[in-house]
C-alpha positions in Angstrom: -10.5 -20.0 12.3 -8.5 -17.5 14.2 -5.4 -16.2 12.3 -3.1 -16.8 15.2 -4.3 -20.4 15.5 -3.5 -21.0 11.8 0.0 -19.7 12.3 0.9 -21.7 15.5 4.1 -23.7 15.0 4.4 -22.5 11.3 7.9 -21.9 10.1 7.8 -18.4 8.6 10.2 -17.2 5.9 13.3 -15.3 7.0 12.1 -11.9 5.7 8.9 -12.2 7.8 10.8 -13.0 10.9 13.0 -9.9 10.2 9.9 -7.8 9.7 8.5 -8.8 13.1 11.7 -7.8 14.9 11.3 -4.2 13.6 8.3 -3.7 16.0 10.6 -3.7 19.0 11.2 0.0 18.2 8.8 3.0 17.6 8.2 3.9 13.9 10.2 6.9 12.7 8.6 7.2 9.3 5.3 7.0 7.4 5.0 4.9 4.2 2.4 6.1 1.7 1.1 3.1 -0.3 -0.9 2.7 -3.5 -1.8 -0.5 -5.2 -3.4 -1.4 -8.5 -5.3 -4.6 -8.3 -7.2 -7.0 -10.6 -10.4 -6.3 -8.8 -11.9 -5.4 -5.4 -12.1 -8.9 -3.8 -9.0 -9.7 -1.7 -10.0 -13.4 -1.6 -10.0 -13.7 -5.4 -8.0 -10.8 -6.9 -4.3 -10.0 -6.9 -2.0 -7.0 -6.8 -0.8 -5.9 -10.2 1.5 -3.0 -9.2 2.6 -1.1 -6.1 4.0 2.4 -5.6 5.2 3.7 -2.2 7.0 6.7 -0.7 8.4 7.3 2.7 7.7 10.5 4.7 10.1 11.6 7.4 9.7 14.8 9.4 7.0 16.2 7.1 9.1 15.6 3.9 8.4 13.1 1.1 11.7 11.2 0.6 11.9 10.5 -3.1 15.0 8.3 -2.7 13.2 6.2 -0.1 10.6 4.8 -2.4 9.3 1.5 -3.9 7.8 0.7 -7.2 7.1 -2.6 -9.0 4.8 -4.3 -11.5 4.0 -7.8 -10.2 4.3 -10.6 -12.8 0.8 -12.1 -12.4 0.8 -14.1 -15.7 -0.9 -17.1 -14.2 -3.8 -15.0 -12.8 -4.2 -13.1 -16.0 -4.1 -16.3 -18.1 -6.6 -18.0 -15.8 -9.0 -15.1 -16.2 -8.4 -14.5 -19.9 -7.0 -11.0 -19.2 -4.5 -9.1 -21.3 -0.9 -8.8 -20.0 0.0 -5.9 -22.3 0.4 -3.5 -19.4 3.2 -5.8 -18.0 5.0 -5.9 -21.4 4.6 -2.2 -21.9 5.6 -1.1 -18.5 9.1 0.4 -17.9 8.8 -0.2 -14.2 10.8 -2.9 -12.4 9.0 -6.2 -12.7 9.0 -8.8 -10.0 7.2 -12.0 -9.2 4.6 -11.7 -6.5 6.9 -13.4 -3.8 9.8 -11.2 -4.8 7.7 -8.0 -4.8 6.0 -8.8 -1.5 9.3 -9.6 0.3 10.9 -6.4 -1.0 7.9 -4.3 -0.1 7.7 -5.7 3.4 11.4 -5.0 3.9 10.8 -1.4 2.6 7.8 -0.9 4.9 9.3 -2.1 8.1 7.5 -0.8 11.1 6.3 2.4 9.4 2.8 3.8 9.8 1.0 3.0 6.5 -0.9 5.8 4.8 -3.3 5.5 1.8 -6.6 6.2 0.2 -8.8 3.2 1.3 -5.7 1.9 3.0 -7.6 -1.0 4.7 -8.2 -2.5 1.2 -4.5 -2.2 0.3 -3.6 -3.9 3.6 -6.1 -6.8 3.0 -4.7 -7.3 -0.5 -1.2 -7.5 1.0 -2.3 -9.8 3.8 -3.7 -12.2 1.2 -0.4 -12.2 -0.7 1.4 -12.7 2.6 -0.8 -15.7 3.4 0.2 -17.3 0.1 3.8 -17.0 1.4 3.0 -18.6 4.7 3.3 -15.4 6.7 1.1 -13.7 9.2 -0.8 -10.4 8.8 0.7 -6.9 8.7 1.2 -5.3 12.1 1.6 -1.7 11.0 -0.6 1.1 12.2 -2.5 2.8 9.3 -4.0 6.1 8.5 -6.5 6.8 5.6 -6.5 10.2 3.9 -10.2 10.0 3.2 -11.0 9.4 6.9 -8.7 12.2 7.9 -10.4 14.6 5.5 -13.9 13.5 6.8 -12.7 14.0 10.4 -11.2 17.4 9.6 -14.4 18.6 7.9 -16.7 16.6 10.3 -18.4 14.8 7.4 -20.0 11.4 8.0 -22.4 10.9 5.2 -20.2 11.3 2.1 -17.3 9.4 0.5 -14.5 11.0 -1.5 -12.4 9.5 -4.3 -8.7 10.3 -4.5 -9.5 12.6 -7.4 -12.1 14.4 -5.3 -9.6 15.1 -2.5 -6.9 16.2 -4.9 -9.3 18.6 -6.6 -10.2 20.1 -3.2 -6.5 20.6 -2.3 -5.5 21.6 -5.9 -3.1 18.6 -6.4 -2.8 18.0 -10.2 -2.9 14.6 -11.9 -1.4 13.4 -15.1 -3.3 11.8 -18.0 -1.8 8.4 -17.3 -1.7 8.0 -13.5 0.4 5.1 -12.1 0.5 3.6 -8.6 3.6 5.7 -7.8 1.9 8.9 -9.0 -1.1 8.1 -6.9 1.2 7.4 -3.9 2.8 10.8 -4.4 -0.6 12.5 -4.6 -1.7 10.7 -1.4 1.5 11.8 0.3 0.8 15.5 -0.6 -2.7 15.1 0.7 -1.5 13.4 3.9 1.0 16.2 4.6 -1.8 18.9 4.2 -4.2 16.9 6.4 -1.6 15.9 9.0 -0.8 19.5 9.8 -4.5 20.5 9.9 -5.3 17.6 12.3 -2.1 18.1 14.4 -0.8 14.6 13.8 2.9 14.3 14.8 
């Protein structure tokens, strides 16, 4: 069934209505997004943590960031998975509805940036559907696609680590979604200038 048909006459939550009004104006920032998920199937898996940074005028704005572990106890219990990472994490913990609402408010009408960003967007869309919302309306850019376009490569895929190695961006021994988002942001700024994206 078509998405718009499912959402006809549906009463959306207030945060979603507020999000939609932001598209009356042109975006003035990019938001670099990284998620950790329980798997690779948006229909069955869930988001476990999110990290995001805003970029304005070619600068990563550390103060303008988002980070959360999502309390997915039910999913983990249903699949006999450990929740130790939730207990151990020092990051702010939110339920999925709280995290998604806060993230959508943070994102606004920004252009989303990521590594395999379409997967992140699909995971968010599934979470939004559980909250009786529509789908994300943001434009999106993928750093891997940008690199392949810059180098005119069509027959090879690159992991985030591959791209970071090419551009000499270091990684820590215990990467987090926020660290990944920061590394993606650094990659994006390098590729953005090379591709002449404003």
